[in-house]
N, CA, C, O and the ligand as a Tripos MOL2 file, in Angstrom:
@<TRIPOS>MOLECULE
protein
  289   287    73     0     0
PROTEIN
NO_CHARGES

@<TRIPOS>ATOM
      1 N          79.4500   93.5790   48.2490 N.3       1 MET1
      2 CA         78.7440   92.2920   48.3330 C.3       1 MET1
      3 C          77.3740   92.2870   47.5400 C.2       1 MET1
      4 O          76.6740   93.2960   47.4550 O.2       1 MET1
      5 N          77.0840   91.2060   47.0320 N.am      2 LEU2
      6 CA         75.8160   90.9410   46.2790 C.3       2 LEU2
      7 C          74.7840   90.4450   47.2130 C.2       2 LEU2
      8 O          75.0490   89.5050   47.9620 O.2       2 LEU2
      9 N          73.5840   91.0340   47.2190 N.am      3 VAL3
     10 CA         72.3290   90.5840   47.9880 C.3       3 VAL3
     11 C          71.2710   90.2540   47.1840 C.2       3 VAL3
     12 O          70.9580   91.0010   46.2570 O.2       3 VAL3
     13 N          70.6500   89.1940   47.4180 N.am      4 LYS4
     14 CA         69.5950   88.7520   46.6500 C.3       4 LYS4
     15 C          68.2650   89.3270   47.2520 C.2       4 LYS4
     16 O          68.0090   89.2500   48.4540 O.2       4 LYS4
     17 N          67.4490   89.9030   46.3370 N.am      5 ILE5
     18 CA         66.1830   90.4720   46.8280 C.3       5 ILE5
     19 C          65.0200   89.8600   46.1050 C.2       5 ILE5
     20 O          65.0040   89.8160   44.8750 O.2       5 ILE5
     21 N          64.0930   89.4100   46.8090 N.am      6 LYS6
     22 CA         62.9250   88.7700   46.2620 C.3       6 LYS6
     23 C          61.8370   89.8070   45.9800 C.2       6 LYS6
     24 O          61.4220   90.4890   46.9170 O.2       6 LYS6
     25 N          61.3850   89.9560   44.8350 N.am      7 CYS7
     26 CA         60.2970   90.8290   44.5620 C.3       7 CYS7
     27 C          59.0020   90.5120   45.2200 C.2       7 CYS7
     28 O          58.4930   89.3950   45.1290 O.2       7 CYS7
     29 N          58.4430   91.5410   45.9110 N.am      8 ALA8
     30 CA         57.0990   91.3510   46.7000 C.3       8 ALA8
     31 C          56.0370   91.0960   45.8030 C.2       8 ALA8
     32 O          55.0490   90.5240   46.2630 O.2       8 ALA8
     33 N          56.0570   91.4390   44.5040 N.am      9 ASP9
     34 CA         54.9520   91.3780   43.5970 C.3       9 ASP9
     35 C          54.9700   90.0170   42.8760 C.2       9 ASP9
     36 O          53.9700   89.2990   42.8760 O.2       9 ASP9
     37 N          56.1480   89.6600   42.2430 N.am     10 CYS10
     38 CA         56.1770   88.5230   41.3640 C.3      10 CYS10
     39 C          57.1410   87.4570   41.8960 C.2      10 CYS10
     40 O          57.3480   86.4640   41.2000 O.2      10 CYS10
     41 N          57.7860   87.6060   43.1630 N.am     11 ASN11
     42 CA         58.6530   86.6290   43.7360 C.3      11 ASN11
     43 C          59.9090   86.2550   42.9530 C.2      11 ASN11
     44 O          60.5520   85.2290   43.1760 O.2      11 ASN11
     45 N          60.2040   87.1370   42.0410 N.am     12 THR12
     46 CA         61.4110   86.9120   41.3310 C.3      12 THR12
     47 C          62.6520   87.4050   42.0470 C.2      12 THR12
     48 O          62.6390   88.5120   42.5870 O.2      12 THR12
     49 N          63.6890   86.6520   42.0710 N.am     13 GLU13
     50 CA         64.8870   87.0390   42.9090 C.3      13 GLU13
     51 C          65.7970   87.9100   41.9130 C.2      13 GLU13
     52 O          66.1150   87.5060   40.7950 O.2      13 GLU13
     53 N          66.1610   89.0870   42.4170 N.am     14 GLY14
     54 CA         67.1690   89.9340   41.7700 C.3      14 GLY14
     55 C          68.3010   90.1210   42.6410 C.2      14 GLY14
     56 O          68.2360   89.7320   43.8070 O.2      14 GLY14
     57 N          69.3300   90.6790   42.1870 N.am     15 THR15
     58 CA         70.5090   90.9380   43.0100 C.3      15 THR15
     59 C          70.8430   92.4310   43.0230 C.2      15 THR15
     60 O          70.7060   93.0770   41.9840 O.2      15 THR15
     61 N          71.2930   93.0340   44.1950 N.am     16 ILE16
     62 CA         71.9030   94.3700   44.1220 C.3      16 ILE16
     63 C          73.2490   94.2360   44.8680 C.2      16 ILE16
     64 O          73.4780   93.4460   45.7830 O.2      16 ILE16
     65 N          74.0610   95.0910   44.3550 N.am     17 SER17
     66 CA         75.3670   95.1520   44.9480 C.3      17 SER17
     67 C          75.5840   96.1710   45.9660 C.2      17 SER17
     68 O          75.2310   97.3200   45.6980 O.2      17 SER17
     69 N          76.0840   95.9320   47.0350 N.am     18 LEU18
     70 CA         76.1600   96.8930   48.1400 C.3      18 LEU18
     71 C          77.6030   97.0250   48.7110 C.2      18 LEU18
     72 O          78.4450   96.1290   48.6480 O.2      18 LEU18
     73 N          77.7850   98.2400   49.2730 N.am     19 LEU19
     74 CA         79.1480   98.4800   49.8720 C.3      19 LEU19
     75 C          79.1280   98.0270   51.3710 C.2      19 LEU19
     76 O          80.1250   97.6590   51.9930 O.2      19 LEU19
     77 N          77.9090   98.1020   51.8430 N.am     20 GLU20
     78 CA         77.7100   97.5710   53.2380 C.3      20 GLU20
     79 C          76.5690   96.6090   53.3940 C.2      20 GLU20
     80 O          75.7330   96.4350   52.5080 O.2      20 GLU20
     81 N          76.5620   95.9450   54.6330 N.am     21 THR21
     82 CA         75.4910   94.9270   54.7360 C.3      21 THR21
     83 C          74.0980   95.5420   55.1010 C.2      21 THR21
     84 O          73.0550   94.8880   55.0830 O.2      21 THR21
     85 N          74.1830   96.8220   55.4230 N.am     22 SER22
     86 CA         72.9920   97.4790   55.7410 C.3      22 SER22
     87 C          72.6460   98.4840   54.7120 C.2      22 SER22
     88 O          73.5390   99.2260   54.3060 O.2      22 SER22
     89 N          71.3960   98.5900   54.2300 N.am     23 TYR23
     90 CA         71.0370   99.5120   53.1710 C.3      23 TYR23
     91 C          69.6180   99.9070   53.2120 C.2      23 TYR23
     92 O          68.7310   99.1440   53.5930 O.2      23 TYR23
     93 N          69.4230  101.1110   52.8110 N.am     24 GLN24
     94 CA         67.9460  101.5800   52.7420 C.3      24 GLN24
     95 C          67.9240  102.3150   51.4660 C.2      24 GLN24
     96 O          68.6770  103.2750   51.3020 O.2      24 GLN24
     97 N          67.0920  101.9130   50.5340 N.am     25 GLY25
     98 CA         67.0210  102.6620   49.2920 C.3      25 GLY25
     99 C          66.1730  102.0430   48.1870 C.2      25 GLY25
    100 O          65.4110  101.1160   48.4620 O.2      25 GLY25
    101 N          66.2770  102.5230   46.9360 N.am     26 PRO26
    102 CA         65.2600  102.0600   46.0170 C.3      26 PRO26
    103 C          65.7670  100.6960   45.4080 C.2      26 PRO26
    104 O          66.9480  100.3500   45.3740 O.2      26 PRO26
    105 N          64.7120   99.9860   44.9400 N.am     27 TYR27
    106 CA         64.9480   98.6970   44.2180 C.3      27 TYR27
    107 C          63.9790   98.5680   43.2190 C.2      27 TYR27
    108 O          62.8070   98.8700   43.4410 O.2      27 TYR27
    109 N          64.4200   98.0830   41.9830 N.am     28 ARG28
    110 CA         63.6200   97.8740   40.8910 C.3      28 ARG28
    111 C          63.6220   96.4020   40.4090 C.2      28 ARG28
    112 O          64.6560   95.8660   40.0090 O.2      28 ARG28
    113 N          62.5290   95.8240   40.4550 N.am     29 CYS29
    114 CA         62.5090   94.4060   39.9470 C.3      29 CYS29
    115 C          62.7670   94.3580   38.4410 C.2      29 CYS29
    116 O          62.1410   95.0870   37.6700 O.2      29 CYS29
    117 N          63.6740   93.5120   38.0430 N.am     30 TRP30
    118 CA         64.1150   93.4330   36.6180 C.3      30 TRP30
    119 C          62.9860   92.7220   35.7390 C.2      30 TRP30
    120 O          62.9090   92.9130   34.5260 O.2      30 TRP30
    121 N          62.1520   91.9200   36.4170 N.am     31 LYS31
    122 CA         61.0770   91.2690   35.6750 C.3      31 LYS31
    123 C          59.8270   92.0080   35.4560 C.2      31 LYS31
    124 O          59.4110   92.2550   34.3240 O.2      31 LYS31
    125 N          59.2100   92.3710   36.5650 N.am     32 CYS32
    126 CA         57.8460   93.0390   36.5430 C.3      32 CYS32
    127 C          58.0230   94.5500   36.5220 C.2      32 CYS32
    128 O          57.0500   95.2600   36.2680 O.2      32 CYS32
    129 N          59.1980   95.0690   36.7700 N.am     33 ARG33
    130 CA         59.5290   96.5040   36.7590 C.3      33 ARG33
    131 C          58.8830   97.1780   37.9860 C.2      33 ARG33
    132 O          58.6800   98.3920   38.0320 O.2      33 ARG33
    133 N          58.5760   96.3290   38.9680 N.am     34 GLY34
    134 CA         57.9590   96.9070   40.1670 C.3      34 GLY34
    135 C          59.0520   97.7720   40.8920 C.2      34 GLY34
    136 O          60.2410   97.4560   40.8380 O.2      34 GLY34
    137 N          58.6260   98.8160   41.5340 N.am     35 LEU35
    138 CA         59.3920   99.7260   42.3030 C.3      35 LEU35
    139 C          59.2210   99.5730   43.8340 C.2      35 LEU35
    140 O          58.1060   99.4910   44.3470 O.2      35 LEU35
    141 N          60.3270   99.5390   44.5110 N.am     36 PHE36
    142 CA         60.1350   99.3100   45.9420 C.3      36 PHE36
    143 C          61.2160  100.1410   46.6990 C.2      36 PHE36
    144 O          62.2470  100.5140   46.1400 O.2      36 PHE36
    145 N          60.9260  100.4090   47.9940 N.am     37 SER37
    146 CA         61.7830  100.9380   48.9130 C.3      37 SER37
    147 C          62.1810   99.8270   49.8460 C.2      37 SER37
    148 O          61.3520   99.3150   50.5980 O.2      37 SER37
    149 N          63.4650   99.4410   49.8070 N.am     38 ILE38
    150 CA         63.7610   98.2530   50.6180 C.3      38 ILE38
    151 C          64.7720   98.6870   51.7030 C.2      38 ILE38
    152 O          65.5030   99.6730   51.6120 O.2      38 ILE38
    153 N          64.7200   97.8330   52.7330 N.am     39 GLN39
    154 CA         65.5880   98.0310   53.8930 C.3      39 GLN39
    155 C          66.3700   96.8250   54.2630 C.2      39 GLN39
    156 O          65.7320   95.8080   54.5330 O.2      39 GLN39
    157 N          67.6840   96.8010   54.3120 N.am     40 LEU40
    158 CA         68.3900   95.6120   54.6600 C.3      40 LEU40
    159 C          69.2120   95.7800   55.8520 C.2      40 LEU40
    160 O          69.7600   96.8560   56.0930 O.2      40 LEU40
    161 N          69.3210   94.7320   56.6280 N.am     41 HIS41
    162 CA         70.1060   94.6880   57.7530 C.3      41 HIS41
    163 C          70.9560   93.3870   57.8490 C.2      41 HIS41
    164 O          70.4060   92.2850   57.8280 O.2      41 HIS41
    165 N          72.2700   93.5260   57.9510 N.am     42 ASN42
    166 CA         73.0870   92.5030   57.8750 C.3      42 ASN42
    167 C          72.8200   91.5190   56.6630 C.2      42 ASN42
    168 O          72.8660   90.2940   56.7840 O.2      42 ASN42
    169 N          72.5610   92.1270   55.5820 N.am     43 GLY43
    170 CA         72.2590   91.3280   54.3930 C.3      43 GLY43
    171 C          70.9170   90.7430   54.2400 C.2      43 GLY43
    172 O          70.5960   90.0970   53.2420 O.2      43 GLY43
    173 N          70.1220   90.9770   55.2540 N.am     44 GLN44
    174 CA         68.7890   90.4390   55.3090 C.3      44 GLN44
    175 C          67.7380   91.4770   55.0290 C.2      44 GLN44
    176 O          67.8170   92.5960   55.5350 O.2      44 GLN44
    177 N          66.7510   91.1260   54.2290 N.am     45 LEU45
    178 CA         65.7190   92.0700   53.8000 C.3      45 LEU45
    179 C          64.8300   92.2710   54.9510 C.2      45 LEU45
    180 O          64.2760   91.2950   55.4570 O.2      45 LEU45
    181 N          64.6200   93.6440   55.4770 N.am     46 LYS46
    182 CA         63.7900   93.8550   56.5780 C.3      46 LYS46
    183 C          62.4640   94.3430   56.1790 C.2      46 LYS46
    184 O          61.4610   94.0100   56.8100 O.2      46 LYS46
    185 N          62.4180   95.1280   55.1470 N.am     47 SER47
    186 CA         61.2310   95.6990   54.6200 C.3      47 SER47
    187 C          61.2680   95.9600   53.0960 C.2      47 SER47
    188 O          62.3240   96.2460   52.5320 O.2      47 SER47
    189 N          60.1610   95.8600   52.4830 N.am     48 CYS48
    190 CA         60.0750   95.9950   51.0360 C.3      48 CYS48
    191 C          58.7030   96.7390   50.7440 C.2      48 CYS48
    192 O          57.6800   96.0600   50.6450 O.2      48 CYS48
    193 N          58.6630   97.9990   50.6150 N.am     49 ASP49
    194 CA         57.3230   98.6940   50.3190 C.3      49 ASP49
    195 C          57.3030   99.1700   48.9300 C.2      49 ASP49
    196 O          58.2910   99.6810   48.4040 O.2      49 ASP49
    197 N          56.2090   99.0080   48.3530 N.am     50 PRO50
    198 CA         56.0270   99.4920   46.9400 C.3      50 PRO50
    199 C          56.0720  100.9950   46.7840 C.2      50 PRO50
    200 O          55.5800  101.7130   47.6550 O.2      50 PRO50
    201 N          56.6530  101.5010   45.6890 N.am     51 LEU51
    202 CA         56.7200  102.9650   45.5420 C.3      51 LEU51
    203 C          56.1060  103.3080   44.1420 C.2      51 LEU51
    204 O          55.9510  102.5190   43.2090 O.2      51 LEU51
    205 N          55.7900  104.6240   44.1770 N.am     52 SER52
    206 CA         55.2870  105.1270   42.8810 C.3      52 SER52
    207 C          56.6100  105.6650   42.1260 C.2      52 SER52
    208 O          57.6330  105.9520   42.7460 O.2      52 SER52
    209 N          56.4920  105.7690   40.7910 N.am     53 GLN53
    210 CA         57.6100  106.1870   40.0450 C.3      53 GLN53
    211 C          58.2920  107.5430   40.5250 C.2      53 GLN53
    212 O          59.5080  107.6810   40.4010 O.2      53 GLN53
    213 N          57.5230  108.5060   41.0550 N.am     54 GLU54
    214 CA         57.9670  109.6370   41.5340 C.3      54 GLU54
    215 C          58.7890  109.5250   42.8030 C.2      54 GLU54
    216 O          59.7920  110.2110   42.9980 O.2      54 GLU54
    217 N          58.3060  108.6070   43.6740 N.am     55 GLU55
    218 CA         58.9110  108.3020   44.9730 C.3      55 GLU55
    219 C          60.2540  107.6960   44.7170 C.2      55 GLU55
    220 O          61.2690  108.0660   45.3070 O.2      55 GLU55
    221 N          60.2170  106.7180   43.7830 N.am     56 PHE56
    222 CA         61.3470  105.9620   43.4310 C.3      56 PHE56
    223 C          62.5200  106.8190   42.9550 C.2      56 PHE56
    224 O          63.6630  106.6810   43.3920 O.2      56 PHE56
    225 N          62.1350  107.7800   41.9610 N.am     57 GLU57
    226 CA         63.1600  108.7440   41.4880 C.3      57 GLU57
    227 C          63.7150  109.5890   42.6020 C.2      57 GLU57
    228 O          64.9050  109.9010   42.5610 O.2      57 GLU57
    229 N          62.9790  109.9680   43.5520 N.am     58 LYS58
    230 CA         63.4420  110.8550   44.6570 C.3      58 LYS58
    231 C          64.4420  110.0110   45.4960 C.2      58 LYS58
    232 O          65.5330  110.4540   45.8550 O.2      58 LYS58
    233 N          63.9960  108.7850   45.7780 N.am     59 LEU59
    234 CA         65.0480  107.9060   46.4710 C.3      59 LEU59
    235 C          66.2740  107.6810   45.8090 C.2      59 LEU59
    236 O          67.3380  107.7030   46.4270 O.2      59 LEU59
    237 N          66.1920  107.4400   44.4420 N.am     60 GLN60
    238 CA         67.4290  107.3270   43.6230 C.3      60 GLN60
    239 C          68.3150  108.4870   43.7340 C.2      60 GLN60
    240 O          69.5320  108.3410   43.8420 O.2      60 GLN60
    241 N          67.7240  109.6810   43.7100 N.am     61 GLU61
    242 CA         68.4810  110.9480   43.8410 C.3      61 GLU61
    243 C          69.2100  110.9310   45.1730 C.2      61 GLU61
    244 O          70.4150  111.1790   45.1600 O.2      61 GLU61
    245 N          68.5930  110.6600   46.3350 N.am     62 ILE62
    246 CA         68.9990  110.6830   47.5570 C.3      62 ILE62
    247 C          70.2120  109.7370   47.6810 C.2      62 ILE62
    248 O          71.2680  110.0610   48.2230 O.2      62 ILE62
    249 N          69.9400  108.4600   47.0900 N.am     63 ASP63
    250 CA         70.9900  107.4570   47.1740 C.3      63 ASP63
    251 C          72.2120  107.8730   46.4450 C.2      63 ASP63
    252 O          73.3200  107.6590   46.9350 O.2      63 ASP63
    253 N          72.0630  108.4630   45.2860 N.am     64 ALA64
    254 CA         73.1700  108.9610   44.5040 C.3      64 ALA64
    255 C          73.9630  109.9410   45.3130 C.2      64 ALA64
    256 O          75.1900  109.8550   45.3570 O.2      64 ALA64
    257 N          73.3070  110.8620   45.9500 N.am     65 LEU65
    258 CA         73.8990  111.8850   46.8060 C.3      65 LEU65
    259 C          74.7370  111.3190   47.9270 C.2      65 LEU65
    260 O          75.8450  111.7850   48.1900 O.2      65 LEU65
    261 N          74.1540  110.2250   48.6390 N.am     66 LYS66
    262 CA         74.8170  109.5280   49.6730 C.3      66 LYS66
    263 C          76.0990  108.9970   49.1530 C.2      66 LYS66
    264 O          77.1230  109.2930   49.7690 O.2      66 LYS66
    265 N          76.1710  108.2670   48.1210 N.am     67 LYS67
    266 CA         77.2850  107.6670   47.5180 C.3      67 LYS67
    267 C          78.3540  108.7130   47.1430 C.2      67 LYS67
    268 O          79.5510  108.4430   47.2360 O.2      67 LYS67
    269 N          77.9330  109.8440   46.7410 N.am     68 LYS68
    270 CA         78.8230  110.8980   46.3370 C.3      68 LYS68
    271 C          79.5430  111.3610   47.5550 C.2      68 LYS68
    272 O          80.7640  111.5100   47.5270 O.2      68 LYS68
    273 N          78.8340  111.5940   48.6280 N.am     69 PHE69
    274 CA         79.3800  112.1220   49.8950 C.3      69 PHE69
    275 C          80.3330  111.0440   50.4520 C.2      69 PHE69
    276 O          81.3810  111.3580   51.0160 O.2      69 PHE69
    277 N          79.9690  109.8560   50.2900 N.am     70 LYS70
    278 CA         80.7840  108.7620   50.9800 C.3      70 LYS70
    279 C          82.2190  108.6670   50.2460 C.2      70 LYS70
    280 O          83.2180  108.3010   50.8650 O.2      70 LYS70
    281 N          82.2470  109.0250   48.8800 N.am     71 ARG71
    282 CA         83.4560  109.0020   48.1340 C.3      71 ARG71
    283 C          84.3020  110.2490   48.5230 C.2      71 ARG71
    284 O          85.5250  110.1330   48.5990 O.2      71 ARG71
    285 N          83.7340  111.3530   48.7540 N.am     72 ASP72
    286 CA         84.4890  112.5420   48.9440 C.3      72 ASP72
    287 C          85.1860  112.6710   50.4100 C.2      72 ASP72
    288 O          85.8640  113.6610   50.6870 O.2      72 ASP72
    289 ZN         58.7440   91.6370   40.2890 Zn       73 ZN73
@<TRIPOS>BOND
     1     1     2 1
     2     2     3 1
     3     3     4 2
     4     3     5 am
     5     5     6 1
     6     6     7 1
     7     7     8 2
     8     7     9 am
     9     9    10 1
    10    10    11 1
    11    11    12 2
    12    11    13 am
    13    13    14 1
    14    14    15 1
    15    15    16 2
    16    15    17 am
    17    17    18 1
    18    18    19 1
    19    19    20 2
    20    19    21 am
    21    21    22 1
    22    22    23 1
    23    23    24 2
    24    23    25 am
    25    25    26 1
    26    26    27 1
    27    27    28 2
    28    27    29 am
    29    29    30 1
    30    30    31 1
    31    31    32 2
    32    31    33 am
    33    33    34 1
    34    34    35 1
    35    35    36 2
    36    35    37 am
    37    37    38 1
    38    38    39 1
    39    39    40 2
    40    39    41 am
    41    41    42 1
    42    42    43 1
    43    43    44 2
    44    43    45 am
    45    45    46 1
    46    46    47 1
    47    47    48 2
    48    47    49 am
    49    49    50 1
    50    50    51 1
    51    51    52 2
    52    51    53 am
    53    53    54 1
    54    54    55 1
    55    55    56 2
    56    55    57 am
    57    57    58 1
    58    58    59 1
    59    59    60 2
    60    59    61 am
    61    61    62 1
    62    62    63 1
    63    63    64 2
    64    63    65 am
    65    65    66 1
    66    66    67 1
    67    67    68 2
    68    67    69 am
    69    69    70 1
    70    70    71 1
    71    71    72 2
    72    71    73 am
    73    73    74 1
    74    74    75 1
    75    75    76 2
    76    75    77 am
    77    77    78 1
    78    78    79 1
    79    79    80 2
    80    79    81 am
    81    81    82 1
    82    82    83 1
    83    83    84 2
    84    83    85 am
    85    85    86 1
    86    86    87 1
    87    87    88 2
    88    87    89 am
    89    89    90 1
    90    90    91 1
    91    91    92 2
    92    91    93 am
    93    93    94 1
    94    94    95 1
    95    95    96 2
    96    95    97 am
    97    97    98 1
    98    98    99 1
    99    99   100 2
   100    99   101 am
   101   101   102 1
   102   102   103 1
   103   103   104 2
   104   103   105 am
   105   105   106 1
   106   106   107 1
   107   107   108 2
   108   107   109 am
   109   109   110 1
   110   110   111 1
   111   111   112 2
   112   111   113 am
   113   113   114 1
   114   114   115 1
   115   115   116 2
   116   115   117 am
   117   117   118 1
   118   118   119 1
   119   119   120 2
   120   119   121 am
   121   121   122 1
   122   122   123 1
   123   123   124 2
   124   123   125 am
   125   125   126 1
   126   126   127 1
   127   127   128 2
   128   127   129 am
   129   129   130 1
   130   130   131 1
   131   131   132 2
   132   131   133 am
   133   133   134 1
   134   134   135 1
   135   135   136 2
   136   135   137 am
   137   137   138 1
   138   138   139 1
   139   139   140 2
   140   139   141 am
   141   141   142 1
   142   142   143 1
   143   143   144 2
   144   143   145 am
   145   145   146 1
   146   146   147 1
   147   147   148 2
   148   147   149 am
   149   149   150 1
   150   150   151 1
   151   151   152 2
   152   151   153 am
   153   153   154 1
   154   154   155 1
   155   155   156 2
   156   155   157 am
   157   157   158 1
   158   158   159 1
   159   159   160 2
   160   159   161 am
   161   161   162 1
   162   162   163 1
   163   163   164 2
   164   163   165 am
   165   165   166 1
   166   166   167 1
   167   167   168 2
   168   167   169 am
   169   169   170 1
   170   170   171 1
   171   171   172 2
   172   171   173 am
   173   173   174 1
   174   174   175 1
   175   175   176 2
   176   175   177 am
   177   177   178 1
   178   178   179 1
   179   179   180 2
   180   179   181 am
   181   181   182 1
   182   182   183 1
   183   183   184 2
   184   183   185 am
   185   185   186 1
   186   186   187 1
   187   187   188 2
   188   187   189 am
   189   189   190 1
   190   190   191 1
   191   191   192 2
   192   191   193 am
   193   193   194 1
   194   194   195 1
   195   195   196 2
   196   195   197 am
   197   197   198 1
   198   198   199 1
   199   199   200 2
   200   199   201 am
   201   201   202 1
   202   202   203 1
   203   203   204 2
   204   203   205 am
   205   205   206 1
   206   206   207 1
   207   207   208 2
   208   207   209 am
   209   209   210 1
   210   210   211 1
   211   211   212 2
   212   211   213 am
   213   213   214 1
   214   214   215 1
   215   215   216 2
   216   215   217 am
   217   217   218 1
   218   218   219 1
   219   219   220 2
   220   219   221 am
   221   221   222 1
   222   222   223 1
   223   223   224 2
   224   223   225 am
   225   225   226 1
   226   226   227 1
   227   227   228 2
   228   227   229 am
   229   229   230 1
   230   230   231 1
   231   231   232 2
   232   231   233 am
   233   233   234 1
   234   234   235 1
   235   235   236 2
   236   235   237 am
   237   237   238 1
   238   238   239 1
   239   239   240 2
   240   239   241 am
   241   241   242 1
   242   242   243 1
   243   243   244 2
   244   243   245 am
   245   245   246 1
   246   246   247 1
   247   247   248 2
   248   247   249 am
   249   249   250 1
   250   250   251 1
   251   251   252 2
   252   251   253 am
   253   253   254 1
   254   254   255 1
   255   255   256 2
   256   255   257 am
   257   257   258 1
   258   258   259 1
   259   259   260 2
   260   259   261 am
   261   261   262 1
   262   262   263 1
   263   263   264 2
   264   263   265 am
   265   265   266 1
   266   266   267 1
   267   267   268 2
   268   267   269 am
   269   269   270 1
   270   270   271 1
   271   271   272 2
   272   271   273 am
   273   273   274 1
   274   274   275 1
   275   275   276 2
   276   275   277 am
   277   277   278 1
   278   278   279 1
   279   279   280 2
   280   279   281 am
   281   281   282 1
   282   282   283 1
   283   283   284 2
   284   283   285 am
   285   285   286 1
   286   286   287 1
   287   287   288 2
@<TRIPOS>SUBSTRUCTURE
     1 MET1         2 RESIDUE 1 A MET
     2 LEU2         6 RESIDUE 1 A LEU
     3 VAL3        10 RESIDUE 1 A VAL
     4 LYS4        14 RESIDUE 1 A LYS
     5 ILE5        18 RESIDUE 1 A ILE
     6 LYS6        22 RESIDUE 1 A LYS
     7 CYS7        26 RESIDUE 1 A CYS
     8 ALA8        30 RESIDUE 1 A ALA
     9 ASP9        34 RESIDUE 1 A ASP
    10 CYS10       38 RESIDUE 1 A CYS
    11 ASN11       42 RESIDUE 1 A ASN
    12 THR12       46 RESIDUE 1 A THR
    13 GLU13       50 RESIDUE 1 A GLU
    14 GLY14       54 RESIDUE 1 A GLY
    15 THR15       58 RESIDUE 1 A THR
    16 ILE16       62 RESIDUE 1 A ILE
    17 SER17       66 RESIDUE 1 A SER
    18 LEU18       70 RESIDUE 1 A LEU
    19 LEU19       74 RESIDUE 1 A LEU
    20 GLU20       78 RESIDUE 1 A GLU
    21 THR21       82 RESIDUE 1 A THR
    22 SER22       86 RESIDUE 1 A SER
    23 TYR23       90 RESIDUE 1 A TYR
    24 GLN24       94 RESIDUE 1 A GLN
    25 GLY25       98 RESIDUE 1 A GLY
    26 PRO26      102 RESIDUE 1 A PRO
    27 TYR27      106 RESIDUE 1 A TYR
    28 ARG28      110 RESIDUE 1 A ARG
    29 CYS29      114 RESIDUE 1 A CYS
    30 TRP30      118 RESIDUE 1 A TRP
    31 LYS31      122 RESIDUE 1 A LYS
    32 CYS32      126 RESIDUE 1 A CYS
    33 ARG33      130 RESIDUE 1 A ARG
    34 GLY34      134 RESIDUE 1 A GLY
    35 LEU35      138 RESIDUE 1 A LEU
    36 PHE36      142 RESIDUE 1 A PHE
    37 SER37      146 RESIDUE 1 A SER
    38 ILE38      150 RESIDUE 1 A ILE
    39 GLN39      154 RESIDUE 1 A GLN
    40 LEU40      158 RESIDUE 1 A LEU
    41 HIS41      162 RESIDUE 1 A HIS
    42 ASN42      166 RESIDUE 1 A ASN
    43 GLY43      170 RESIDUE 1 A GLY
    44 GLN44      174 RESIDUE 1 A GLN
    45 LEU45      178 RESIDUE 1 A LEU
    46 LYS46      182 RESIDUE 1 A LYS
    47 SER47      186 RESIDUE 1 A SER
    48 CYS48      190 RESIDUE 1 A CYS
    49 ASP49      194 RESIDUE 1 A ASP
    50 PRO50      198 RESIDUE 1 A PRO
    51 LEU51      202 RESIDUE 1 A LEU
    52 SER52      206 RESIDUE 1 A SER
    53 GLN53      210 RESIDUE 1 A GLN
    54 GLU54      214 RESIDUE 1 A GLU
    55 GLU55      218 RESIDUE 1 A GLU
    56 PHE56      222 RESIDUE 1 A PHE
    57 GLU57      226 RESIDUE 1 A GLU
    58 LYS58      230 RESIDUE 1 A LYS
    59 LEU59      234 RESIDUE 1 A LEU
    60 GLN60      238 RESIDUE 1 A GLN
    61 GLU61      242 RESIDUE 1 A GLU
    62 ILE62      246 RESIDUE 1 A ILE
    63 ASP63      250 RESIDUE 1 A ASP
    64 ALA64      254 RESIDUE 1 A ALA
    65 LEU65      258 RESIDUE 1 A LEU
    66 LYS66      262 RESIDUE 1 A LYS
    67 LYS67      266 RESIDUE 1 A LYS
    68 LYS68      270 RESIDUE 1 A LYS
    69 PHE69      274 RESIDUE 1 A PHE
    70 LYS70      278 RESIDUE 1 A LYS
    71 ARG71      282 RESIDUE 1 A ARG
    72 ASP72      286 RESIDUE 1 A ASP
    73 ZN73       289 GROUP 0 **** ****
């Protein structure tokens, strides 16, 4: 499913594609390039916290690992 995420910095809506309606992971705004850690529940945005580049990359790695394990 595709979920719309509104950037906390510039209010621009972006979309992310999810396998489930709940998600916790990194999000990057396509417009202002802001980095966030987002949390979704039932397709609704529950939290959106700004991240540093370093934290963002760490989250991305964890996210990639999770997806890998799910496939296997
Ligand atoms: Zn933005």
